[in-house]
C-alpha positions in Angstrom: 1.5 -8.4 -15.7 4.6 -10.6 -15.4 7.8 -9.9 -17.4 7.2 -12.9 -19.6 3.6 -11.9 -20.2 4.6 -8.3 -21.1 7.3 -9.6 -23.5 4.8 -11.8 -25.3 2.2 -9.0 -25.3 4.6 -6.4 -26.8 5.7 -8.9 -29.4 2.0 -9.4 -30.3 1.5 -5.7 -30.6 4.5 -5.4 -32.9 3.4 -8.2 -35.1 -0.1 -6.8 -35.4 1.3 -3.4 -36.3 3.3 -5.0 -39.1 0.2 -6.8 -40.5 1.2 -10.3 -39.4 -2.1 -11.0 -37.7 -1.8 -14.8 -37.5 1.4 -14.7 -35.5 0.2 -11.7 -33.5 -2.7 -13.9 -32.4 -0.3 -16.6 -31.3 1.6 -14.2 -29.0 -1.6 -12.6 -27.7 -2.8 -16.1 -26.6 0.6 -16.8 -25.1 0.4 -13.5 -23.1 -3.1 -14.3 -22.0 -2.0 -17.7 -20.8 0.8 -16.1 -18.7 -1.5 -13.4 -17.3 -5.1 -14.7 -17.5 -6.5 -12.0 -15.1 -5.1 -9.0 -17.1 -8.1 -7.4 -18.8 -6.0 -5.3 -21.2 -4.4 -8.5 -22.6 -7.8 -10.2 -22.6 -9.3 -7.3 -24.6 -6.6 -7.2 -27.2 -6.6 -11.0 -27.5 -10.4 -10.8 -28.0 -10.1 -8.3 -30.8 -7.4 -10.4 -32.5 -9.7 -13.4 -32.2 -12.6 -11.4 -33.7 -10.5 -10.3 -36.7 -9.4 -13.9 -37.3 -13.0 -15.1 -37.3 -13.0 -17.0 -33.9 -16.3 -15.5 -32.8 -17.2 -17.8 -30.0 -13.7 -17.4 -28.4 -13.8 -13.6 -28.9 -17.2 -13.3 -27.3 -16.1 -15.4 -24.3 -13.1 -13.1 -23.6 -15.1 -9.9 -24.2 -17.8 -11.0 -21.8 -15.2 -11.7 -19.2 -13.7 -8.2 -19.7 -17.1 -6.5 -19.5 -18.1 -8.5 -16.4 -14.8 -7.4 -14.7 -15.0 -3.8 -16.0 -18.6 -2.8 -16.7 -17.4 0.7 -17.6 -15.0 -0.6 -20.3 -16.9 0.9 -23.3 -14.4 -0.3 -25.9 -14.8 -3.9 -24.8 -18.6 -3.5 -24.7 -18.7 -2.0 -28.2 -16.5 -4.9 -29.5 -18.8 -7.4 -27.8 -21.7 -5.8 -29.7 -19.7 -6.1 -33.0 -19.0 -9.8 -32.2 -22.7 -10.4 -31.5 -23.7 -8.6 -34.7 -21.4 -11.0 -36.7 -23.0 -13.9 -34.8 -26.5 -12.6 -35.7 -27.3 -12.2 -32.0 -29.0 -8.9 -32.8 -30.9 -8.3 -29.5 -27.8 -8.6 -27.3 -25.7 -6.6 -29.8 -28.3 -3.8 -29.8 -28.4 -3.8 -26.0 -24.6 -3.4 -25.8 -24.5 -0.6 -28.4 -27.3 1.2 -26.5 -25.4 1.0 -23.3 -22.3 2.4 -24.9 -24.2 5.3 -26.5 -25.9 6.1 -23.2 -22.5 6.8 -21.7 -20.9 8.3 -24.8 -23.5 9.4 -27.4 -21.0 10.0 -30.2 -19.1 6.7 -29.9 -18.4 6.0 -33.5 -18.3 2.2 -33.3 -21.5 2.0 -31.3 -23.3 4.4 -33.7 -22.2 2.3 -36.7 -23.1 -0.9 -34.9 -26.5 0.2 -33.8 -27.4 1.4 -37.3 -26.2 -1.9 -38.7 -28.2 -3.9 -36.2 -31.3 -2.0 -37.0 -30.8 -2.6 -40.7 -30.3 -6.3 -40.1 -33.5 -6.4 -38.0 -35.5 -4.8 -40.9 -35.9 -1.4 -39.2 -34.2 1.2 -41.5 -36.1 4.1 -40.0 -34.5 3.3 -36.6 -31.2 2.8 -38.3 -31.4 6.2 -39.9 -31.0 8.1 -36.6 -27.6 6.8 -35.6 -26.5 6.8 -39.3 -27.4 10.5 -39.7 -25.4 11.4 -36.5 -22.5 9.3 -37.7 -22.5 11.1 -41.0 -22.4 14.4 -39.2 -19.2 13.2 -37.4 -17.6 11.5 -40.4 -19.0 13.3 -43.6 -16.2 12.0 -45.8 -16.2 8.3 -44.9 -17.4 6.1 -47.8 -18.5 3.4 -45.3 -20.7 5.9 -43.3 -22.1 7.4 -46.5 -23.0 4.0 -47.8 -24.7 3.1 -44.5 -26.6 6.3 -44.5 -27.7 5.7 -48.1 -28.8 2.1 -47.2 -31.1 3.5 -44.5 -32.9 5.7 -47.0 -32.8 3.3 -50.0 -36.3 1.8 -49.4 -38.1 4.9 -48.2 -39.2 8.3 -49.6 -35.7 9.8 -49.7 -34.3 7.8 -52.6 -32.6 10.9 -54.1 -30.7 11.4 -50.9 -29.6 7.8 -51.0 -28.4 8.1 -54.6 -26.5 11.3 -53.7 -24.8 9.5 -50.7 -23.8 6.5 -52.8 -22.3 8.7 -55.5 -20.4 10.7 -53.0 -19.0 7.5 -51.4 -17.9 6.3 -54.8 -16.3 9.6 -55.6 -14.2 9.2 -52.4 -13.6 5.4 -52.9 -14.4 4.4 -56.5 -14.0 0.7 -55.8 -16.2 0.3 -52.6 -18.4 -2.7 -53.4 -21.3 -1.9 -51.0 -21.7 1.5 -52.5 -21.5 0.1 -56.1 -24.2 -2.5 -55.3 -26.4 0.0 -53.4 -26.3 2.5 -56.2 -26.9 -0.2 -58.8 -30.0 -1.4 -57.0 -31.6 2.0 -56.9 -30.7 2.8 -60.5 -32.2 -0.5 -61.5 -35.6 0.8 -60.1 -35.2 3.8 -62.3 -34.4 1.7 -65.4 -30.9 3.2 -65.8 -29.8 -0.1 -67.2 -26.5 0.9 -68.8 -25.2 2.5 -65.6 -26.3 -0.5 -63.6 -24.4 -2.8 -65.9 -21.2 -0.7 -65.5 -21.6 -0.7 -61.7 -22.2 -4.4 -61.3 -19.3 -5.4 -63.6 -17.0 -3.3 -61.5 -18.4 -4.8 -58.3 -18.0 -8.4 -59.8 -14.4 -7.7 -60.5 -13.8 -6.7 -56.9 -16.0 -9.5 -55.3 -16.2 -12.3 -57.8 -17.7 -14.8 -55.2 -20.7 -12.5 -54.5 -23.8 -13.8 -56.4 -25.8 -10.6 -55.8 -23.7 -8.6 -58.3 -24.5 -11.1 -61.0 -28.2 -11.2 -60.1 -28.5 -7.4 -60.4 -26.5 -7.5 -63.6 -28.9 -10.1 -65.0 -31.9 -7.9 -64.2 -30.3 -4.9 -66.0 -29.4 -6.9 -69.0 -32.9 -8.4 -69.1 -34.3 -4.9 -68.9 -32.3 -3.9 -72.0 -33.6 -7.0 -73.8 -30.2 -8.7 -73.9 -31.7 -12.0 -72.8 -28.7 -14.3 -73.6 -26.3 -12.2 -71.6 -28.9 -11.9 -68.8 -29.3 -15.7 -68.7 -25.5 -16.2 -68.5 -25.1 -13.7 -65.7 -27.9 -15.4 -63.7 -26.5 -18.8 -64.4 -23.1 -17.7 -63.1 -24.8 -16.4 -60.0 -26.5 -19.7 -59.5 -23.2 -21.5 -59.5 -22.2 -19.3 -56.5 -25.5 -19.8 -54.7 -27.5 -22.8 -55.8 -30.3 -22.2 -53.3 -31.4 -18.8 -54.4 -35.1 -19.1 -55.1 -35.2 -15.7 -56.6 -32.5 -16.5 -59.1 -34.1 -19.8 -60.0 -37.3 -18.0 -60.8 -35.3 -15.4 -62.8 -33.7 -18.2 -64.8 -37.1 -19.8 -65.4 -38.5 -16.5 -66.8 -35.4 -15.9 -68.9 -35.5 -19.5 -70.3 -39.1 -19.1 -71.2 -38.4 -15.8 -73.0 -35.6 -17.5 -74.9 -38.0 -20.3 -76.0 -36.5 -23.0 -73.7 -39.8 -23.9 -72.1 -38.7 -27.3 -70.7 -35.7 -25.7 -69.0 -38.0 -22.9 -67.7 -40.2 -25.6 -66.2 -37.2 -27.3 -64.5 -35.9 -24.1 -62.9 -39.4 -23.2 -61.7 -39.8 -26.7 -60.1 -36.5 -26.4 -58.4 -37.5 -23.0 -57.0 -40.8 -24.4 -55.8 -39.1 -27.2 -54.0 -37.0 -24.7 -51.9 -40.1 -23.1 -50.4 -43.4 -24.7 -51.5 -45.6 -21.9 -50.1 -43.9 -19.2 -52.2 -46.0 -17.8 -55.0 -43.3 -16.7 -57.5 -42.1 -20.2 -58.3 -45.7 -21.4 -58.9 -46.4 -18.4 -61.2 -43.2 -19.3 -63.1 -44.2 -23.0 -63.3 -47.7 -22.1 -64.5 -46.2 -19.8 -67.2 -43.9 -22.6 -68.3 -46.7 -25.1 -68.6 -48.8 -22.6 -70.6 -45.8 -22.1 -73.0 -45.6 -25.8 -73.4 -49.3 -25.9 -74.5 -50.6 -27.4 -71.2 -53.1 -24.7 -70.6 -55.5 -26.7 -68.3 -52.6 -27.7 -66.1 -51.3 -24.2 -66.1 -54.7 -22.9 -65.0 -54.8 -25.5 -62.3 -51.4 -24.4 -60.9 -52.6 -20.8 -60.7 -55.9 -21.9 -59.1 -54.1 -24.0 -56.5 -51.9 -20.9 -55.8 -54.9 -18.7 -55.1 -56.7 -21.3 -53.0 -53.6 -22.2 -51.1 -53.6 -25.9 -52.2 -50.1 -25.7 -53.7 -49.0 -28.0 -56.5 -51.2 -30.9 -57.4 -49.6 -34.3 -57.4 -50.6 -35.1 -61.0 -49.2 -31.8 -62.3 -46.0 -32.4 -60.5 -45.7 -35.8 -62.1 -46.4 -34.2 -65.5 -43.7 -31.6 -64.9 -41.2 -34.2 -63.8 -41.9 -36.3 -66.9 -41.4 -33.3 -69.2 -38.2 -32.4 -67.4 -36.9 -36.0 -67.7 -37.5 -36.0 -71.4 -35.6 -32.7 -71.9 -32.2 -33.5 -73.6 -30.9 -30.2 -72.3 -31.5 -30.8 -68.6 -29.8 -28.4 -66.3 -27.1 -29.6 -63.8 -27.6 -29.6 -60.1 -27.2 -25.9 -59.0 -26.7 -26.8 -55.4 -23.9 -29.3 -56.2 -22.1 -26.8 -58.4 -22.0 -23.9 -55.9 -19.1 -25.2 -53.7 -17.0 -26.1 -56.8 -17.5 -22.7 -58.4 -16.6 -20.8 -55.2 -13.5 -23.0 -54.7 -12.5 -22.4 -58.4 -12.7 -18.6 -58.0 -10.8 -18.8 -54.7 -8.1 -20.9 -56.3 -7.8 -18.4 -59.3 -7.5 -15.5 -56.9 -4.8 -17.3 -54.9 -2.9 -17.9 -58.1 -3.2 -14.2 -59.1 -2.0 -13.2 -55.6 1.1 -15.4 -55.9 1.9 -14.1 -59.3 1.8 -10.4 -58.4 3.7 -10.8 -55.1 7.1 -9.2 -55.5 10.1 -9.9 -53.3 10.4 -7.6 -50.4 6.9 -6.3 -50.8 5.4 -5.0 -47.6 1.9 -5.6 -48.8 0.0 -7.9 -46.4 -1.2 -11.2 -47.8 -4.9 -11.5 -48.5 -7.1 -11.8 -45.4 -8.8 -15.0 -46.4 -11.5 -16.4 -44.1 -11.4 -13.6 -41.6 -14.5 -12.1 -40.0 -15.8 -9.1 -41.8 -15.6 -6.6 -39.0 -16.6 -3.2 -40.5 -14.0 -0.6 -40.3 -14.9 3.0 -41.0 -11.4 3.8 -42.2 -11.2 1.2 -44.9 -8.7 1.8 -47.7 -9.4 1.4 -51.4 -9.0 -2.0 -52.8 -6.3 -2.8 -55.3 -7.2 -2.8 -59.0 -8.0 -6.2 -60.5 -7.7 -7.4 -64.1 -10.8 -6.7 -66.2 -11.1 -10.0 -68.1 -9.3 -12.5 -70.3 -7.9 -12.2 -73.8 -9.5 -14.3 -76.4 -8.1 -15.8 -79.6 -9.7 -14.8 -82.9 -11.6 -18.2 -83.1 -12.9 -18.2 -79.6 -16.7 -18.0 -79.0 -18.0 -14.5 -78.5 -18.0 -13.6 -74.8 -20.6 -11.6 -73.0 -20.0 -8.5 -70.8 -18.6 -10.8 -68.1 -16.0 -12.4 -70.3 -17.8 -15.8 -69.9 -17.8 -18.2 -72.8 -21.3 -18.5 -74.3 -22.7 -22.0 -74.5 -25.7 -21.1 -76.6 -24.2 -19.1 -79.4 -22.8 -20.5 -82.7 
């Protein structure tokens, strides 16, 4: 390593340690340019690229390091993490397996292997490294949540609930544990607790539609259909292509007596995946509610026979939707605007609370979500907005109701 490369490298390390990740990356790249064969610089540059979300560039550097130093287990584990983020699950799994073959208790490889197996839909395989990781780090909320995730859909649901609760006792504002526990309690019809958990999660991650979808199901389970509809509608603005949520909105609209709107949501859901049964069931139910019983039966008959939606019935549905004075807006078109609106609001809040001389790092917007098992609790966020006496009554999310006088 030349003197100039070392100077740039040491400056990068200093900037990274102070939380200035963007400028640290600049100096890492400068050091790498000055000493392209130095694998230590290449590895640290790759991890900085990975944190900044430059996955292709990070993978290229990590592959180069692993090729030059096959025994470099840190680089191989980081390569596995990079491939996990890129949804290259087979190669990620191979790299994690190789690391664990050499060091069976490597924390990053255990976490990565469990995560890969979960992504591949194999929770029973994920449970083995997750259990070992929990033995090594019994007080880590990230590890407890991962362990709970591996048991959430099996026969050990009580163990999963206990692990989620322990994670939240250690880190009360850890969104994955909040959502995991909410999902399990929803199955047990513990609706009040689900509502409390999902509202907390929504305050921490307002751009995640899943929190609102789970909230909508809990509210619906309690019979609070207007609130459930509004939560599901808010989720749709964040993800306009969620077939499950479109079906949810169709069912809620029908229960609220808005049968034309129920039909429109069902048709939009059907158009996303024409072979799916849930949208056709919702469409048939909406037609039956609109007193088109023969057409509703035809939809269900077509579903069972695999014919799909008949052309004449589709034309009828489109005509009914076109004549509906309360047609819904385009959910796909609204998604980007809603996410940008929330991001702008959060940016404004961050500017307002920043104090001169504060050593708190700025929000890490747009960076790759590399899981760290030493994550610190998130800062508290405001719970809602204050309303004037004459404002419309809000629901539990603080959203203004459109359908209440």
